[in-house]
C-alpha positions in Angstrom: -51.4 -22.5 -21.8 -55.1 -22.6 -20.9 -56.6 -24.1 -17.8 -60.1 -24.7 -16.7 -61.6 -23.0 -13.7 -65.2 -22.4 -14.7 -64.2 -21.4 -18.2 -60.8 -21.5 -19.9 -58.4 -18.8 -19.0 -54.9 -18.1 -20.2 -52.4 -19.1 -17.5 -49.2 -18.2 -19.3 -47.5 -17.5 -22.6 -44.2 -18.5 -24.0 -42.6 -17.0 -27.1 -40.7 -19.4 -29.4 -38.2 -18.6 -32.1 -40.6 -19.4 -34.9 -43.9 -21.2 -35.7 -44.6 -24.1 -33.4 -45.3 -27.3 -35.3 -45.7 -29.9 -32.5 -46.4 -29.9 -28.8 -46.3 -32.8 -26.3 -46.9 -32.9 -22.6 -46.9 -35.3 -19.7 -50.4 -36.2 -18.5 -50.3 -33.6 -15.7 -48.6 -31.0 -17.9 -45.6 -30.8 -15.6 -43.3 -31.1 -18.6 -44.1 -29.6 -22.0 -42.1 -29.9 -25.2 -42.5 -27.8 -28.4 -40.7 -28.0 -31.7 -40.5 -25.2 -34.3 -39.9 -24.3 -37.9 -36.9 -22.5 -36.5 -35.2 -25.9 -35.9 -35.6 -25.7 -32.2 -36.9 -27.9 -29.4 -38.0 -26.3 -26.1 -38.7 -28.0 -22.8 -40.9 -26.0 -20.4 -42.3 -26.7 -17.0 -45.9 -26.3 -15.9 -45.5 -22.6 -15.2 -44.1 -21.9 -18.7 -40.5 -21.5 -17.6 -37.9 -22.7 -20.1 -35.9 -25.6 -18.7 -33.7 -25.9 -21.8 -33.7 -25.3 -25.5 -32.0 -27.2 -28.4 -31.6 -24.7 -31.3 -29.3 -26.7 -33.5 -31.6 -29.4 -34.9 -30.7 -30.5 -38.5 -34.1 -29.6 -39.9 -37.5 -28.2 -38.8 -38.9 -30.0 -35.8 -42.1 -31.7 -37.0 -43.0 -34.1 -34.2 -42.3 -34.5 -30.5 -43.1 -36.9 -27.7 -42.5 -37.1 -24.0 -42.3 -40.3 -22.0 -45.0 -40.5 -19.3 -42.5 -40.0 -16.5 -41.0 -36.9 -18.4 -37.5 -38.4 -18.4 -37.2 -38.8 -22.1 -38.0 -36.2 -24.8 -38.0 -37.2 -28.5 -38.1 -34.9 -31.5 -38.5 -35.9 -35.2 -37.1 -33.5 -37.8 -38.2 -33.1 -41.4 -36.9 -31.8 -44.7 -39.0 -32.4 -47.9 -36.5 -31.4 -50.6 -34.4 -33.5 -50.5 -36.3 -35.9 -48.2 -34.5 -36.2 -44.9 -35.2 -36.5 -41.2 -33.8 -37.7 -37.9 -35.0 -38.8 -34.5 -33.3 -37.4 -31.4 -34.0 -38.5 -27.8 -32.9 -36.3 -24.9 -33.1 -36.8 -21.2 -34.9 -34.3 -18.9 -31.6 -32.4 -18.4 -31.2 -31.9 -22.1 -28.4 -34.5 -22.7 -28.6 -36.3 -26.0 -29.3 -40.0 -25.4 -29.8 -41.1 -29.0 -29.9 -39.9 -32.6 -30.9 -41.9 -35.7 -30.9 -40.7 -39.4 -34.0 -41.9 -41.1 -33.6 -40.2 -44.5 -37.3 -39.2 -44.4 -39.4 -36.6 -42.7 -40.6 -37.8 -39.3 -44.3 -37.1 -39.0 -45.2 -38.6 -35.7 -43.7 -40.0 -32.5 -45.1 -41.9 -29.5 -43.6 -43.4 -26.4 -45.0 -46.5 -24.7 -46.7 -46.3 -21.3 -43.4 -47.0 -19.6 -41.1 -45.0 -21.9 -39.0 -48.0 -23.0 -40.3 -48.0 -26.6 -40.5 -45.1 -29.0 -42.4 -45.5 -32.3 -41.9 -43.1 -35.3 -43.9 -42.8 -38.5 -42.4 -41.3 -41.6 -43.2 -39.8 -45.0 -41.5 -42.8 -46.7 -44.3 -45.1 -45.4 -42.1 -46.7 -42.8 -42.7 -47.1 -39.1 -39.7 -47.5 -36.8 -39.5 -49.1 -33.3 -36.8 -47.9 -30.9 -36.2 -49.7 -27.6 -34.4 -48.4 -24.5 -31.2 -50.2 -23.9 -29.5 -49.1 -20.7 -28.9 -45.4 -21.1 -29.7 -45.1 -24.8 -32.2 -46.4 -27.3 -31.6 -48.8 -30.3 -33.5 -49.3 -33.5 -35.1 -52.7 -33.2 -37.4 -53.0 -36.1 -38.8 -51.3 -39.2 -42.2 -51.8 -40.8 -42.6 -50.8 -44.5 -46.2 -50.2 -45.4 -45.2 -49.5 -49.0 -47.7 -46.6 -48.9 -46.8 -43.9 -51.4 -48.7 -41.4 -49.1 -46.6 -42.0 -46.0 -47.6 -42.8 -42.4 -48.7 -39.7 -40.6 -49.9 -40.7 -37.1 -48.9 -43.2 -34.5 
C-alpha cells in the first residue's frame, strides 16, 4: 500500500497466495479486500494485517466490493470454460451471509452508499440486484442487456 506524504512511499506489503485480480477498500482504507487467481479472498486492515482469509472459493476471485461501513464484503467468482460464477457476501468477521450461483463469470460488483444493495455485472450480459433482507441478501431483479460482449463494469 502506498501513502502520500510529499511523495508516494510504500507503507506495507502483503503476500497473497497467487496473482491478485481485484482489490476493494473502504473510503479511508480501514478495510481492504483482495481476490486472487488462487481462489482466495483476503480481508486486511489499514496496517496490512490479515483479518481473515477464505481460500475455498469455487473459482478464481474476479471481483470484490466492500460496503462503505466495512460490514459487508462481496466477492464474485469466474470460470470461463465452462462458464460459471457465484456471488458470495461475508460479514466483517468472515461469516457467510449469502451465496448465489449465477452460471456466468462475475466481472464487477458494487455496493450502494448504505450497503443495502449490491449490484453485479456478468459475462452473460446480465446485471443482478441483491438487496439486504434482515441478516442476509436476496436476489431482487435481473436485467438482461442481450449483449454478446457481456457487462464489465458497474
